[in-house]
C-alpha positions, -999 to +999 in steps of 0.1 A: +002+001-001+030+023+010+048+016-027+014+027-045+010+057-025+044+065-033+039+058-071+008+081-073+024+107-051+055+109-079+029+108-106+010+140-092+044+156-085+055+153-121+021+166-133+022+194-111+057+205-122+053+200-159+019+220-155+042+250-138+067+251-166+038+252-190+023+283-173+057+297-171+065+295-206+033+309-218+035+337-197+001+329-180-001+348-144-001+323-117-027+345-097-053+335-128-048+298-126-078+280-111-083+243-108-108+245-134-087+258-164-058+235-159-074+212-182-075+238-210-039+251-205-030+214-214-052+213-245-037+247-256-003+236-251-006+202-269-023+219-298+003+244-302+031+220-298+013+200-328+013+229-348+049+236-344+059+200-355+034+203-383+053+236-396+087+218-402+099+217-439+080+190-459+104+195-488+134+171-487+168+186-485+188+188-515+220+165-507+253+178-515+276+159-537+286+134-509+268+100-504+254+091-470+258+060-453+225+043-449+211+021-424+221-015-433+198-032-455+189-066-465+199-063-501+201-091-527+235-100-547+220-082-577+211-051-556+244-048-543+262-052-574+236-025-590+242+000-559+282-005-565+279+001-601+259+036-593+288+048-569+316+039-593+301+054-622+296+086-602+332+084-589+327+075-553+347+044-551+351+038-515+313+034-516+314+014-545+342-010-530+319-013-498+288-028-519+313-052-540+325-065-506+290-070-494+279-089-530+313-111-526+303-123-491+267-130-507+280-153-536+315-163-528+319-184-555+313-157-583+343-140-597+321-107-607+322-089-575+362-094-573+366-081-609+347-052-599+366-049-567+396-051-588+389-023-612+378+000-579+407-007-557+433+000-589+412+033-594+416+042-557+455+035-562+454+006-538+475-019-558+479-045-531+442-049-527+437-049-565+465-075-567+443-097-542+414-095-560+431-106-592+445-136-576+412-144-560+398-144-596+425-165-612+417-193-585+383-195-600+393-189-636+428-197-641+428-186-677+410-153-675+429-129-700+414-098-690+425-102-652+460-116-662+462-080-683+450-061-654+473-078-631+502-069-652+492-031-647+490-036-610+528-053-609+537-019-632+523+004-606+539-016-576+573-013-598+575-052-602+585-050-637+599-083-642+566-099-631+547-077-656+571-086-683+568-123-678+527-120-677+526-101-710+548-122-727+524-151-716+498-132-731+516-123-761+523-160-768+486-169-764+480-162-802+455-132-795+465-102-812+463-075-786+474-039-790+476-029-754+498-059-746+521-052-774+524-017-762+531-025-728+556-052-738+574-025-757+575-001-725+591-028-704+616-037-733+627+002-730+630-003-693+653-033-701+674-011-726+661-037-752+655-004-777+653-026-810+627-052-795+607-022-781+604-005-814+593-038-830+564-042-799+555-005-805+549-011-844+532-042-838+510-023-815+502+005-841+491-022-864+470-039-840+454-008-826+419+005-833+420+031-804+430+068-813+437+071-775+462+043-777+476+055-812+486+088-796+505+069-770+525+047-794+532+078-816+549+095-788+573+067-782+578+061-821+586+099-824+612+096-801+629+071-821+626+092-854+642+123-835+669+103-823+675+088-859+672+123-872+700+137-848+724+109-860+732+108-821+758+079-816+753+081-781+725+057-768+720+077-737+703+104-758+680+081-768+672+069-734+664+104-722+640+110-752+623+078-741+622+088-706+604+121-716+579+100-735+571+080-704+559+111-689+540+126-719+521+095-720+511+094-683+535+061-677+552+078-644+563+048-627+583+035-655+595+072-661+610+072-625+624+035-634+642+044-667+655+077-651+666+062-621+690+042-643+699+071-664+709+092-633+730+062-618+749+064-651+753+104-652+741+123-623+749+159-641+721+158-666+697+186-653+668+177-679+668+143-665+662+157-627+637+176-641+619+145-659+625+126-626+609+155-603+579+158-629+569+120-628+572+121-589+549+154-589+524+136-607+524+107-585+518+132-557+551+122-541+563+159-535+590+151-512+608+133-540+598+154-565+614+187-546+645+166-541+647+160-578+642+198-586+666+209-561+692+188-576+681+205-612+685+238-596+719+230-579+731+221-617+717+253-632+698+278-610+688+302-639+668+279-658+629+291-656+616+254-662+633+244-630+620+273-611+586+268-626+584+233-608+600+241-577+573+267-573+548+239-582+561+217-555+564+241-528+526+250-533+518+214-531+539+212-500+521+239-484+549+265-486+532+295-503+559+320-496+588+300-513+562+290-544+557+324-550+595+333-550+602+306-573+572+312-597+583+351-598+618+337-606+604+317-634+583+347-650+617+371-645+636+343-667+609+344-693+592+312-685+565+305-713+536+301-715+535+329-687+500+328-683+502+293-661+525+309-639+501+337-635+472+316-627+493+300-602+506+330-585+469+346-584+455+313-568+484+314-543+479+350-533+442+342-529+451+314-506+473+338-485+441+364-485+464+388-503+431+399-523+451+430-538+477+412-555+451+382-562+430+408-582+462+423-597+473+390-610+437+377-623+436+411-640+471+407-659+457+369-666+427+390-682+451+410-703+471+383-716+439+362-723+409+384-733+396+358-761+385+337-731+350+347-717+363+326-684+392+349-677+366+375-665+351+355-637+378+355-614+386+391-609+349+397-607+347+371-580+372+387-557+363+422-561+326+408-550+333+383-525+366+393-509+372+429-516+335+444-515+342+466-544+309+457-566+317+489-590+350+475-601+335+439-608+306+458-627+332+477-650+351+443-656+317+426-667+310+455-687+342+448-707+333+412-709+299+420-723+314+441-751+336+416-758+313+389-761+278+408-766+257+377-773+273+350-746+254+339-719+283+339-693+288+377-701+253+384-691+257+364-660+286+384-650+269+416-655+238+404-636+261+390-608+281+423-605+248+444-605+234+422-579+266+433-559+258+472-565+221+465-556+207+473-588+183+443-587+161+455-614+189+454-640+203+424-623+174+405-628+170+418-663+204+402-673+203+371-655+170+362-672+188+371-705+214+347-697+192+320-687+178+326-720+211+323-743+218+292-722+192+275-702+218+250-686+240+276-674+238+267-635+258+297-624+230+320-637+202+304-617+224+304-586+228+338-592+191+349-598+183+325-568+206+349-546+186+381-562+151+366-555+165+357-517+175+393-513+141+405-523+124+379-500+110+359-530+116+328-514+093+306-538+115+318-568+146+316-549+141+279-539+130+270-579+163+290-590+187+270-563+172+237-572+176+244-611+213+252-601+218+223-582+203+199-610+223+214-639+254+210-619+253+182-592+290+175-592+303+211-592+309+238-572+279+257-581+256+228-575+272+224-540+265+261-533+231+260-546+224+231-522+236+250-492+214+279-500+183+256-508+188+241-473+194+271-452+163+286-470+140+257-463+150+261-425+140+298-423 
């Protein structure tokens, strides 16, 4: 009985505390509260609480360009594969790999998920996992030609050139003509300094190829042979350097490094070989190795602008903006060409350092060098508007863009954007609408007119414009900005 009374007392106490809190939050004078109207106070509170819940936005948020992990679902094998393919096609490799792993767990006897994992891990640069995937496939299907070829490419990425060469020789001897196999056999023969054998393999690849992209790569190497023969150079080292340069041009950076390592072991005073060596490491994002190579080239010739330019790029990648700016300016003073690429990098570095005056000065220099490109007008306008709060200067540049490109949608977008900055909303709307009329797929124009509508409290039109901008540029910066604006507006 005592326990029952204690429970009843606790419930009553909780009720009176809650009632007191409601009376306080609703600013009801305690002197006016009577036993008869407590029920009505609770009714009014519950009604207002329900209305607040109902007023939450019903429209789902626009998702920015990042997949969201969903709660674990009992999907079938085919559904997992389809989901993985969806992520793979959109470049979300980690999410794709997770789905393929789950598919493999559902059907361990099938090779398909492992083949998809091989390609995904290769794209991720996780070559050890890709190698395991290939080996798993070959235990299920020992004669799988495509997997053997992919495994050879994985060996190349891991600098295991003998294993790659052995596999490609095996595929070549299978009797199936394959331009890709012949091409990579030729490249590996270059690594082994079998230059005549390499030339033969590359010519065979050319005769077998029906792929324009592969043809261009083959020509890069064959043209090096032609250049060497035309020069009538007796020194084979010259041919080695030409072919090392070809590896870089063709994007075969691991093999470039291997070839250049051998060259520099023979002759360590070759400035251009050190530059090529650093360039290969720079493209593999191995910045410390790249820096060491470029510094060695700089020691050999401190006035060469190409070395100075690449030292600037490497310092920038290592987060050393001040050093990068010094070397890039050295390159300009020594007449590096094309100068515009140096100015672009310098402008971005000044922006990174929040030196907006120098950034905009450099972007305007780029504009002087490249007035025939409408996109050269965009960045100086952006800096004046978003960082320096000088919309009049932005408008002056936008007007020059419209004179140069009188029927160009981007030019009208730049004018409208700048007029939005000067708060000339009527003219801004007119020009942004003209931009959309000229190019209904220009996401930036929809984004800017969405901002204008938001500023003028026309939220319905703003939401529609932001949604359209997002739909047109889901994987780009404008799409992400539009998604953020849309979601913020939905919460207001």
